[in-house]
ROFI-839397 format. One record per residue (C-alpha): residue number from 1; x, y negated, z; residue in one letter. Coordinates in steps of 0.05 Angstrom, whole numbers. Each point is the difference from the previous one (the first is absolute). Example, Ala and Ser with C-alpha at 12.3 -4.5 7.8 and 13.67 -1.06 7.14 Angstrom:
2
DRENVEX, lodren, xx, yy, zz, torba
DRENVEX, 1, 246, 90, 156, A
DRENVEX, 2, 27, -69, -13, S
! end
This chain:
387
DRENVEX, lodren, xx, yy, zz, torba
DRENVEX, 1, -249, 541, 2383, M
DRENVEX, 2, 37, -69, -14, L
DRENVEX, 3, 19, -51, 48, F
DRENVEX, 4, 11, -69, -24, Y
DRENVEX, 5, -2, -76, 23, G
DRENVEX, 6, -70, -26, -6, H
DRENVEX, 7, -6, -79, -9, T
DRENVEX, 8, -68, -29, 30, P
DRENVEX, 9, -32, -54, -48, L
DRENVEX, 10, 15, -72, 16, P
DRENVEX, 11, -33, -38, 53, R
DRENVEX, 12, -47, -60, -15, P
DRENVEX, 13, 60, -48, 11, D
DRENVEX, 14, 41, 38, -53, G
DRENVEX, 15, 49, 35, 50, T
DRENVEX, 16, 9, 74, -7, R
DRENVEX, 17, -6, 44, 61, P
DRENVEX, 18, 58, 46, 19, P
DRENVEX, 19, 1, 67, -35, R
DRENVEX, 20, -31, 64, 21, Q
DRENVEX, 21, 17, 70, -8, Q
DRENVEX, 22, -52, 42, -37, W
DRENVEX, 23, -1, 70, -29, A
DRENVEX, 24, -30, 29, -61, A
DRENVEX, 25, -27, 68, -19, L
DRENVEX, 26, -6, 28, -69, P
DRENVEX, 27, -69, 18, -25, L
DRENVEX, 28, 19, 41, -59, D
DRENVEX, 29, 59, 45, -16, R
DRENVEX, 30, 26, -44, -54, E
DRENVEX, 31, 15, -52, 50, L
DRENVEX, 32, -41, -50, -37, R
DRENVEX, 33, -55, -21, 49, A
DRENVEX, 34, 16, -19, 75, W
DRENVEX, 35, -38, -17, 65, R
DRENVEX, 36, 30, -52, 46, T
DRENVEX, 37, 1, 12, 71, L
DRENVEX, 38, 10, -53, 56, D
DRENVEX, 39, 43, 42, 49, I
DRENVEX, 40, -1, -56, 58, G
DRENVEX, 41, 68, -24, -12, L
DRENVEX, 42, -7, -80, 0, A
DRENVEX, 43, 27, -53, 46, P
DRENVEX, 44, -35, 1, 66, G
DRENVEX, 45, -33, 72, -8, R
DRENVEX, 46, 28, 69, 20, S
DRENVEX, 47, 57, -30, 45, G
DRENVEX, 48, 32, -38, -60, V
DRENVEX, 49, 22, -67, 21, P
DRENVEX, 50, -48, -62, -22, A
DRENVEX, 51, 63, -35, -14, D
DRENVEX, 52, 31, 49, -43, I
DRENVEX, 53, 37, -25, -67, A
DRENVEX, 54, -51, -17, -56, G
DRENVEX, 55, 45, 39, -46, G
DRENVEX, 56, 4, 65, 37, W
DRENVEX, 57, -8, 56, -48, T
DRENVEX, 58, 38, 63, -31, D
DRENVEX, 59, -33, 48, 49, M
DRENVEX, 60, 43, 63, -2, F
DRENVEX, 61, -34, 62, 33, V
DRENVEX, 62, 40, 60, 35, F
DRENVEX, 63, -16, 59, 41, R
DRENVEX, 64, 37, 28, 59, E
DRENVEX, 65, -21, 48, 60, A
DRENVEX, 66, -73, 14, -32, G
DRENVEX, 67, -9, -79, -1, R
DRENVEX, 68, -8, -54, -54, T
DRENVEX, 69, 37, -65, 1, F
DRENVEX, 70, 9, -61, -42, A
DRENVEX, 71, 51, -59, 2, I
DRENVEX, 72, -2, -66, -44, F
DRENVEX, 73, 39, -60, -27, K
DRENVEX, 74, 0, -61, 39, E
DRENVEX, 75, -29, 29, 61, A
DRENVEX, 76, 57, 3, 44, D
DRENVEX, 77, 3, 76, 7, G
DRENVEX, 78, -76, 8, 15, L
DRENVEX, 79, -21, 77, 0, V
DRENVEX, 80, -71, 16, -10, V
DRENVEX, 81, -29, 74, 8, E
DRENVEX, 82, -58, 34, -34, A
DRENVEX, 83, -54, 13, 49, Q
DRENVEX, 84, -34, 56, -42, N
DRENVEX, 85, 17, 51, -49, A
DRENVEX, 86, -31, -35, -58, E
DRENVEX, 87, 50, -59, 13, L
DRENVEX, 88, -58, -52, -3, T
DRENVEX, 89, 8, -25, 71, R
DRENVEX, 90, 65, -28, 27, W
DRENVEX, 91, 28, -33, 60, Q
DRENVEX, 92, 65, -38, 16, A
DRENVEX, 93, 39, 42, 51, V
DRENVEX, 94, 69, -35, 7, G
DRENVEX, 95, 59, -30, -39, R
DRENVEX, 96, 66, 36, -23, I
DRENVEX, 97, 70, -40, -11, K
DRENVEX, 98, 36, -10, -65, G
DRENVEX, 99, -62, -14, -44, V
DRENVEX, 100, 8, -61, -42, F
DRENVEX, 101, 3, -15, -78, G
DRENVEX, 102, -51, 23, -52, E
DRENVEX, 103, -23, 70, -11, C
DRENVEX, 104, 23, 36, 61, P
DRENVEX, 105, 3, 72, -6, N
DRENVEX, 106, 8, 46, 60, F
DRENVEX, 107, 6, 73, -13, I
DRENVEX, 108, 31, 61, 34, Q
DRENVEX, 109, 68, 25, -34, L
DRENVEX, 110, 28, 65, 26, Q
DRENVEX, 111, -1, -3, 74, D
DRENVEX, 112, -1, -80, 6, R
DRENVEX, 113, -43, -63, -21, W
DRENVEX, 114, 21, -44, -58, L
DRENVEX, 115, -25, -71, -2, L
DRENVEX, 116, 5, -35, -70, L
DRENVEX, 117, -7, -75, -10, R
DRENVEX, 118, -9, -35, -64, S
DRENVEX, 119, 45, -58, 18, T
DRENVEX, 120, 53, -33, -48, Y
DRENVEX, 121, 39, 43, -3, P
DRENVEX, 122, -41, 62, 21, M
DRENVEX, 123, 19, 28, 67, T
DRENVEX, 124, -13, 62, 43, Y
DRENVEX, 125, 1, 26, 75, Q
DRENVEX, 126, 10, 71, 25, V
DRENVEX, 127, -30, 15, 67, G
DRENVEX, 128, -49, 36, 41, R
DRENVEX, 129, -73, -7, 5, F
DRENVEX, 130, -43, 17, 66, D
DRENVEX, 131, -71, -3, -15, P
DRENVEX, 132, -16, 8, 79, A
DRENVEX, 133, 33, -68, 10, R
DRENVEX, 134, -10, -31, -68, I
DRENVEX, 135, 76, -11, -2, A
DRENVEX, 136, 50, 2, -52, F
DRENVEX, 137, 69, 10, 28, E
DRENVEX, 138, 52, -29, -49, M
DRENVEX, 139, 56, 44, 16, D
DRENVEX, 140, 20, 24, -67, G
DRENVEX, 141, 39, -35, -52, P
DRENVEX, 142, -23, -61, -45, S
DRENVEX, 143, 20, -24, -65, G
DRENVEX, 144, -18, -23, -72, I
DRENVEX, 145, -51, 42, -43, V
DRENVEX, 146, 23, -29, -63, D
DRENVEX, 147, 47, -57, -16, Y
DRENVEX, 148, -44, -30, -56, S
DRENVEX, 149, 4, -66, 29, Y
DRENVEX, 150, 70, 2, 22, G
DRENVEX, 151, 12, -27, 71, L
DRENVEX, 152, -35, -66, 12, N
DRENVEX, 153, 40, -64, 31, P
DRENVEX, 154, -2, -4, 76, A
DRENVEX, 155, -73, -22, 24, P
DRENVEX, 156, -8, -75, 13, A
DRENVEX, 157, -6, -13, 73, P
DRENVEX, 158, -75, 2, 23, G
DRENVEX, 159, -23, 23, -66, D
DRENVEX, 160, -56, 55, 27, P
DRENVEX, 161, 0, 32, -72, N
DRENVEX, 162, 73, 21, 11, N
DRENVEX, 163, 30, 56, 44, H
DRENVEX, 164, 62, 34, 15, I
DRENVEX, 165, -13, 76, -8, D
DRENVEX, 166, 28, 48, 52, P
DRENVEX, 167, 56, 21, -45, S
DRENVEX, 168, 23, -73, 1, G
DRENVEX, 169, -25, -17, -68, V
DRENVEX, 170, -38, -61, -11, P
DRENVEX, 171, -68, 5, -36, V
DRENVEX, 172, -60, -39, -20, C
DRENVEX, 173, -63, 30, 30, R
DRENVEX, 174, -52, -37, -44, Y
DRENVEX, 175, -13, -37, -66, G
DRENVEX, 176, 53, 1, -56, A
DRENVEX, 177, 76, 1, 13, P
DRENVEX, 178, 43, -61, -12, S
DRENVEX, 179, 8, -23, -75, P
DRENVEX, 180, 69, 30, 5, A
DRENVEX, 181, -26, 68, 7, H
DRENVEX, 182, -59, 7, -48, T
DRENVEX, 183, 37, 8, -68, D
DRENVEX, 184, -11, 71, -28, S
DRENVEX, 185, -10, 38, 62, R
DRENVEX, 186, -55, 33, 32, G
DRENVEX, 187, -18, 66, 44, F
DRENVEX, 188, -55, -22, 44, Y
DRENVEX, 189, -68, 19, 28, A
DRENVEX, 190, 14, 75, 17, T
DRENVEX, 191, -54, 54, 6, S
DRENVEX, 192, 25, 66, 36, V
DRENVEX, 193, -40, 63, 3, F
DRENVEX, 194, 7, 71, 7, P
DRENVEX, 195, -7, 45, -61, D
DRENVEX, 196, -33, 72, -8, P
DRENVEX, 197, 70, 27, 5, A
DRENVEX, 198, 14, -27, 68, G
DRENVEX, 199, 47, -55, -22, R
DRENVEX, 200, 0, -72, 22, T
DRENVEX, 201, -2, -41, -66, V
DRENVEX, 202, 10, -77, -11, L
DRENVEX, 203, -23, -45, -56, L
DRENVEX, 204, 9, -74, -4, A
DRENVEX, 205, -12, -59, -45, W
DRENVEX, 206, 54, -17, -53, V
DRENVEX, 207, 8, -75, -20, G
DRENVEX, 208, 10, -50, -26, S
DRENVEX, 209, -1, -6, -71, W
DRENVEX, 210, -9, -68, -42, P
DRENVEX, 211, -77, -18, 6, S
DRENVEX, 212, -13, 25, -73, S
DRENVEX, 213, 13, 69, 22, R
DRENVEX, 214, -63, 36, 17, G
DRENVEX, 215, 31, 56, 36, W
DRENVEX, 216, 25, -42, 59, N
DRENVEX, 217, -9, 37, 68, C
DRENVEX, 218, -2, 67, -35, C
DRENVEX, 219, 17, 58, 50, M
DRENVEX, 220, 69, 27, 17, S
DRENVEX, 221, 21, 74, -12, L
DRENVEX, 222, -29, 40, 54, P
DRENVEX, 223, 51, 11, 56, R
DRENVEX, 224, 8, 56, 53, M
DRENVEX, 225, 13, -27, 68, L
DRENVEX, 226, 45, 37, 56, S
DRENVEX, 227, 44, -10, 53, L
DRENVEX, 228, 72, 15, -3, D
DRENVEX, 229, 37, 33, 68, P
DRENVEX, 230, 15, -68, 24, L
DRENVEX, 231, -78, -20, -4, G
DRENVEX, 232, 14, -45, -63, R
DRENVEX, 233, -53, -8, -51, L
DRENVEX, 234, 14, 37, -66, R
DRENVEX, 235, -34, -7, -60, Q
DRENVEX, 236, 2, 48, -62, Q
DRENVEX, 237, -41, -2, -66, P
DRENVEX, 238, -48, 61, -1, I
DRENVEX, 239, 26, 59, -33, R
DRENVEX, 240, -61, -3, -53, E
DRENVEX, 241, 39, -57, -33, L
DRENVEX, 242, 46, 52, -30, A
DRENVEX, 243, -56, 24, -45, T
DRENVEX, 244, 15, -70, -38, L
DRENVEX, 245, 71, 20, -17, R
DRENVEX, 246, 23, 5, -72, G
DRENVEX, 247, 65, 34, -21, A
DRENVEX, 248, 56, -12, 47, P
DRENVEX, 249, 71, -29, -11, V
DRENVEX, 250, 46, 19, 51, A
DRENVEX, 251, 74, -19, 9, V
DRENVEX, 252, 53, 4, 56, G
DRENVEX, 253, 46, 2, 35, P
DRENVEX, 254, 25, -59, -42, L
DRENVEX, 255, 61, -42, 20, A
DRENVEX, 256, -11, -75, 4, L
DRENVEX, 257, 63, -32, -7, N
DRENVEX, 258, -20, -79, -13, G
DRENVEX, 259, -55, -25, -45, G
DRENVEX, 260, -65, 37, -14, T
DRENVEX, 261, -11, 66, -42, S
DRENVEX, 262, -62, 10, -40, R
DRENVEX, 263, -43, 59, 15, I
DRENVEX, 264, -10, 32, -72, E
DRENVEX, 265, -61, 31, -19, G
DRENVEX, 266, -57, -44, 27, F
DRENVEX, 267, -35, -63, -23, T
DRENVEX, 268, -67, -26, 25, G
DRENVEX, 269, -38, -46, 50, D
DRENVEX, 270, -31, 54, 40, T
DRENVEX, 271, 42, 49, 39, L
DRENVEX, 272, 19, 33, 65, E
DRENVEX, 273, 76, 4, 24, V
DRENVEX, 274, 30, 38, 51, M
DRENVEX, 275, 75, -21, 16, A
DRENVEX, 276, 55, 11, 50, E
DRENVEX, 277, 60, -44, 7, F
DRENVEX, 278, 65, 13, 43, E
DRENVEX, 279, 33, -65, 4, L
DRENVEX, 280, 75, 24, 12, G
DRENVEX, 281, 41, -61, 2, S
DRENVEX, 282, -43, -45, -43, A
DRENVEX, 283, -24, -68, 30, D
DRENVEX, 284, -75, 15, -32, A
DRENVEX, 285, -32, 48, -45, V
DRENVEX, 286, -56, -20, -49, E
DRENVEX, 287, -64, 32, -37, L
DRENVEX, 288, -30, -39, -55, R
DRENVEX, 289, -60, 3, -48, L
DRENVEX, 290, 15, -48, -56, C
DRENVEX, 291, -10, -14, -75, D
DRENVEX, 292, 51, 4, -55, A
DRENVEX, 293, 20, -72, 10, A
DRENVEX, 294, 17, 14, 74, G
DRENVEX, 295, -64, -36, 27, A
DRENVEX, 296, -21, 35, 63, D
DRENVEX, 297, -72, 25, 21, A
DRENVEX, 298, 30, 30, 62, V
DRENVEX, 299, 65, -11, 32, R
DRENVEX, 300, 22, 36, 67, I
DRENVEX, 301, 62, -15, 35, R
DRENVEX, 302, 27, 33, 65, Y
DRENVEX, 303, 67, -17, 35, D
DRENVEX, 304, 2, 49, 52, G
DRENVEX, 305, -45, -45, 51, Q
DRENVEX, 306, -53, -42, -37, S
DRENVEX, 307, -38, 19, -63, L
DRENVEX, 308, -27, -53, -51, D
DRENVEX, 309, -57, 24, -42, A
DRENVEX, 310, -22, -53, -52, N
DRENVEX, 311, 18, -55, 51, G
DRENVEX, 312, -32, 29, 55, T
DRENVEX, 313, 56, 16, 52, V
DRENVEX, 314, -3, 48, 56, L
DRENVEX, 315, 53, -23, 50, P
DRENVEX, 316, 7, 76, 27, R
DRENVEX, 317, -13, 63, -32, V
DRENVEX, 318, -21, 56, 46, L
DRENVEX, 319, 34, 67, -12, G
DRENVEX, 320, 45, 55, 25, D
DRENVEX, 321, 64, -24, -35, D
DRENVEX, 322, 3, -72, -27, P
DRENVEX, 323, 53, 19, -56, R
DRENVEX, 324, -53, 48, -35, R
DRENVEX, 325, -66, -31, -28, L
DRENVEX, 326, -59, 41, -27, K
DRENVEX, 327, -51, -37, -38, L
DRENVEX, 328, -68, 19, -33, R
DRENVEX, 329, -26, -51, -53, L
DRENVEX, 330, -66, -2, -33, F
DRENVEX, 331, -6, -54, -51, F
DRENVEX, 332, -68, -5, -41, D
DRENVEX, 333, 2, -53, -50, K
DRENVEX, 334, 2, -62, 52, S
DRENVEX, 335, -4, 33, 67, V
DRENVEX, 336, 62, 23, 39, M
DRENVEX, 337, -3, 47, 65, E
DRENVEX, 338, 63, 17, 28, L
DRENVEX, 339, 11, 57, 57, F
DRENVEX, 340, 63, -3, 30, I
DRENVEX, 341, 38, 55, 39, N
DRENVEX, 342, -63, 49, -2, D
DRENVEX, 343, -47, -55, 14, G
DRENVEX, 344, 25, -35, 62, L
DRENVEX, 345, -8, -63, -32, Q
DRENVEX, 346, -38, -27, -62, T
DRENVEX, 347, -2, -58, -47, V
DRENVEX, 348, -57, -16, -46, T
DRENVEX, 349, 1, -53, -55, R
DRENVEX, 350, -32, -25, -64, V
DRENVEX, 351, 55, 1, -48, A
DRENVEX, 352, -17, -27, -69, L
DRENVEX, 353, 48, 40, -48, P
DRENVEX, 354, 38, -42, -56, P
DRENVEX, 355, -27, 53, -52, S
DRENVEX, 356, -28, 73, 5, P
DRENVEX, 357, 62, 30, -27, A
DRENVEX, 358, 38, 4, 64, L
DRENVEX, 359, 58, 48, 21, H
DRENVEX, 360, 38, 18, 61, L
DRENVEX, 361, 72, -22, 23, E
DRENVEX, 362, 39, 22, 61, A
DRENVEX, 363, 64, -34, 24, G
DRENVEX, 364, 48, -20, 55, A
DRENVEX, 365, 38, -61, 14, T
DRENVEX, 366, 68, -9, 43, G
DRENVEX, 367, 20, 71, -7, G
DRENVEX, 368, -22, 73, -17, P
DRENVEX, 369, -67, 31, 18, A
DRENVEX, 370, -38, 60, -16, T
DRENVEX, 371, -67, 10, -33, L
DRENVEX, 372, -12, 63, 35, R
DRENVEX, 373, -66, 20, -41, A
DRENVEX, 374, -47, -39, -36, L
DRENVEX, 375, -62, 27, -33, T
DRENVEX, 376, -53, -45, -41, V
DRENVEX, 377, -67, 22, -27, W
DRENVEX, 378, -45, -44, -41, P
DRENVEX, 379, -66, -4, 33, M
DRENVEX, 380, -65, 18, -43, R
DRENVEX, 381, -71, -28, 12, S
DRENVEX, 382, -50, 45, 29, E
DRENVEX, 383, -35, -1, -68, R
DRENVEX, 384, 61, 27, -32, E
DRENVEX, 385, 7, 56, 53, V
DRENVEX, 386, -69, 22, -13, R
DRENVEX, 387, 16, 10, -75, K
! end
């Protein structure tokens, strides 16, 4: 069963009525034919406010305590509940705090509830959901899901589209981010779901390429979500991605005494890298994916506090020891997905490489550091794996 935002036909005067929420049922096993259903969720019906925003949509359905609920974008946290097992009749039953931005996802994760919001950048909030009171107690950590859009400038006073997240981060709720934050970035419009193995998996759009590239808004790598002992969101690539690995190249420990050292034995533009640095007395360490002329496809620099990944700067890196850094990097011809310190933070960016013949370099500045371990695998396509 699918749920979607239905847009009624224009009125005689040319204006378009506000959206309604409808459902659709497949009529065949191949999912080629569908029957649409009016489930009663229209402005002024079933307890839905008559003056609800015209763009309310992105219905996200979830279950708790044997009941089925849904939330929406641009609906001020409106919660509706299914009135029958077939999910064809719904009724507004309350509101919960914290829902803004596009594509809200609300799902139980371990013993807590996780609210994801497609703002710029994407944000999350951990808390507890009480179905009896239709209440979301935001008593857990909040933060950035992915730093693909960096950090937006401070919101303009009075701009209803901007918001200070509970973590103190300024975010843009709707529409495009400011022009300074639209270049070569994008991790947006997530979809979170439980898989048959009992994991909670996240997918998102990745953009934005030049307009001539037809794969703009392709899907990210699937990520498994969990909460760390402090209740913070942790994202890790699903283990099935290891089936794409080619022959590994491993080095370390390797002393970094200024300048950069090339990792011999690997060349290509599709790869997975796992690396662990110890800063020692160095001011900063670097990991670079570059061509023979030194032009970067990916450049990651960490100074013990902030991390710069291709121009996207994380002002603070989460982890147990600020003098140690663990990175897991995926690069697939033009997409960089970076997982920092076992996935406590992530950065996704479109990174158009200078050439397909790329190699890895590791280095340190301002003193000696140690590359404790590094393993790089060429990434094969699914077609190559089948062969």
